[in-house]
C-alpha positions as CSV (number, residue, x, y, z in Angstrom):
1,M,6.7,27.6,-288.8
2,T,7.0,24.6,-290.6
3,D,8.7,21.5,-289.3
4,L,11.3,20.6,-292.1
5,R,11.8,17.4,-290.4
6,G,8.5,16.2,-290.1
7,L,7.7,17.1,-294.0
8,L,10.7,15.0,-294.7
9,Q,9.6,12.2,-292.5
10,Q,6.3,12.2,-294.6
11,I,8.1,12.0,-297.7
12,K,10.1,9.3,-296.4
13,D,6.6,7.3,-295.7
14,G,5.5,7.7,-299.2
15,K,3.7,10.9,-299.6
16,K,4.6,12.7,-302.6
17,S,1.7,15.4,-303.3
18,F,1.1,18.3,-301.2
19,G,-1.7,21.1,-301.4
20,P,-3.7,23.1,-299.4
21,A,-6.8,21.9,-297.5
22,S,-9.1,23.9,-299.9
23,N,-8.9,26.8,-302.1
24,S,-9.9,29.4,-299.6
25,P,-7.6,32.3,-299.2
26,E,-7.0,31.2,-295.5
27,D,-5.7,27.7,-296.4
28,M,-3.9,28.8,-299.3
29,A,-1.9,31.1,-297.1
30,V,-1.5,28.4,-294.5
31,F,-0.1,26.1,-297.2
32,Q,2.7,28.6,-298.4
33,D,4.9,27.7,-295.5
34,I,4.8,24.1,-296.2
35,A,5.5,24.9,-299.8
36,K,8.3,27.2,-299.3
37,A,9.9,24.7,-296.8
38,L,9.8,22.0,-299.4
39,A,11.2,24.4,-301.9
40,F,13.9,25.3,-299.5
41,A,14.7,21.3,-299.0
42,N,14.8,21.0,-302.8
43,D,17.4,23.9,-303.0
44,E,19.4,22.2,-300.4
45,G,19.6,19.0,-302.1
46,L,17.4,17.2,-299.5
47,L,14.8,15.9,-302.5
48,E,14.9,14.1,-305.7
49,G,12.7,15.2,-308.2
50,F,10.9,18.3,-307.2
51,A,7.8,20.1,-309.1
52,S,5.8,23.0,-308.0
53,H,3.0,24.9,-309.5
54,K,1.8,28.5,-308.4
55,E,-1.4,30.2,-309.4
56,S,-1.5,33.1,-311.4
57,Y,-5.5,34.1,-311.3
58,T,-5.5,36.0,-307.9
59,G,-2.1,38.0,-308.6
60,N,-0.5,36.4,-305.3
61,R,1.7,33.9,-307.1
62,W,0.6,31.2,-304.4
63,Y,1.8,27.7,-304.5
64,V,-1.1,25.7,-305.1
65,V,0.6,22.1,-305.6
66,V,4.1,20.8,-304.9
67,M,5.0,17.2,-306.2
68,V,7.9,15.4,-305.2
69,K,8.5,12.7,-307.7
70,S,11.3,10.4,-306.4
71,G,11.8,11.1,-302.4
72,L,14.5,11.9,-300.3
73,S,17.9,12.3,-301.6
74,Y,21.0,10.8,-299.9
75,Q,21.4,14.1,-298.2
76,G,17.7,14.1,-297.4
77,Q,18.1,10.6,-295.6
78,Q,21.2,11.8,-293.7
79,Y,19.3,14.7,-292.5
80,L,16.4,12.7,-291.0
81,E,19.2,10.3,-289.3
82,Q,20.6,12.9,-287.5
83,P,19.4,14.1,-284.2
84,A,17.3,17.4,-284.0
85,K,19.6,19.9,-282.9
86,P,18.4,21.9,-279.4
87,P,17.9,25.5,-279.9
88,A,21.1,27.6,-279.4
89,P,21.3,29.2,-276.1
90,A,21.0,33.0,-275.9
91,P,24.3,34.5,-275.9
92,G,25.4,35.7,-272.3
93,D,26.7,39.1,-271.5
94,I,30.2,39.8,-272.2
95,V,30.7,42.1,-269.4
96,Q,28.6,41.7,-266.5
97,I,28.0,45.1,-264.2
98,K,26.9,44.2,-260.8
99,P,28.0,46.5,-258.1
100,N,27.9,45.4,-254.7
101,F,26.9,47.4,-251.5
102,Y,26.7,46.0,-248.2
103,G,25.7,42.8,-249.8
104,I,23.0,43.9,-252.3
105,S,23.9,43.8,-255.6
106,I,22.4,45.3,-258.9
107,D,22.5,43.6,-262.3
108,F,22.5,46.8,-264.4
109,N,22.6,44.8,-267.8
110,A,19.0,42.8,-266.3
111,L,17.9,46.3,-265.4
112,W,18.4,47.6,-268.8
113,R,16.7,44.6,-270.7
114,R,13.7,44.9,-268.5
115,L,13.5,48.7,-268.9
116,R,14.0,48.6,-272.6
117,G,11.3,45.7,-272.7
118,R,8.5,48.0,-271.1
119,T,8.9,50.4,-273.8
């Protein structure tokens, strides 16, 4: 997964052109995540002046180059200035089933998750 914040920081620092390390299929495949993240940033209005080119000779329609013409938009600058959001905690159980027999309890929700994870 590509770090959008890191890409936007590179653009803010002056990087305008993005491309794969080489034309090998492995490097081209790795670059696709970066190109898609930049295309997403453009669609969200975080960039000004975006252009991309896709290849047509292999049939994969892979991005081969992405150019950022003018840098970050106002929204892009604001996005970088906001602190990174921590990942959302996993939702808790709505109902807890923990019968207690002589001080020993069994968490049936946890047991179910554990059994389901083994299959």
